[in-house]
N, C-alpha and C positions, 0 to 999 in steps of 0.2 A: 442339145443335151442340157438339161437343168440339173445342177448339183447343189445339194444343200450346203449351207455355209459351214456346217460342222462335218468335215470330211470323215472323221473317225466314226461318227454315227451313221453316215452314209455307207461306209464300208461294211460296218456291222449289219446294217439292214439288208444290204444287197446279198451278203453271204448267207444270212439266215433265211432269206426268201428263196435263194437259188438252191440251197442244199437242205434236203428234207431232214427234219429233226435236229437241226444244228444250233449250236450256241457259239457265238463268236465274241472274242475279246480283242480289242484293238488298242494298241498303245502307240501314241505318236512320239517318235524319237527326234523330231525336229527336222527342218529342211525337207519336208515332204517325204520323210522316211517313216516306215511303220513296222511294228512287230505284231503278228497275228497268232492267236491261239484259237483253233476251231475244233470243236468236238461234235461228232455225229456218228450214229451207227451206220450211216451210208458209206463210211470209209472202211467198214469191216471187209476184209478180204481183198482190198485194193492195194496195189503197190504204192509206194510213197510218191512216185511220179504221177500216177493217176489221181491220188488224193490232192496233190498240189494243183494239178490241172483243173480240177473241179473248182477250187477256190479262185484261182486266177481267172477262170471263165466268168465268174460272178463280178469281177472288178476290172476286166480288161479295158473297158472304155475310160475308166478313171486313170489309166496309165498311158493312154495314147496321146502323142503330140509333145511338143516342147514345153508347153505350159500346163501339162497335166497335173491334177492335184496330188497324184501319187508319183513320186520319182522312183522309189524302190521299196520293196518288202525286204527288210533286213533279216528277218527271221520268221519262219512259219512253223508253228508247233501244231501237229495234228494229234487228236486224241480220239480213239474209237470208244464207243459205249458198250 
């Protein structure tokens, strides 16, 4: 797996590619922790759990293993359009 050197950009790109009509904002909190804000009309009518599952599915491989570039998502804000 090749990962860009700018993990925040990589996270944003993966989410926006995986979730139709989405806009993602990624804030790096330090020590491989991130805060995400994702907006998309894809989230309309979905439970919060399903919304989060869609986002995590886009970045799962970035969270796998002991040396993963993402250690934690400290906060995930979902906005519907």
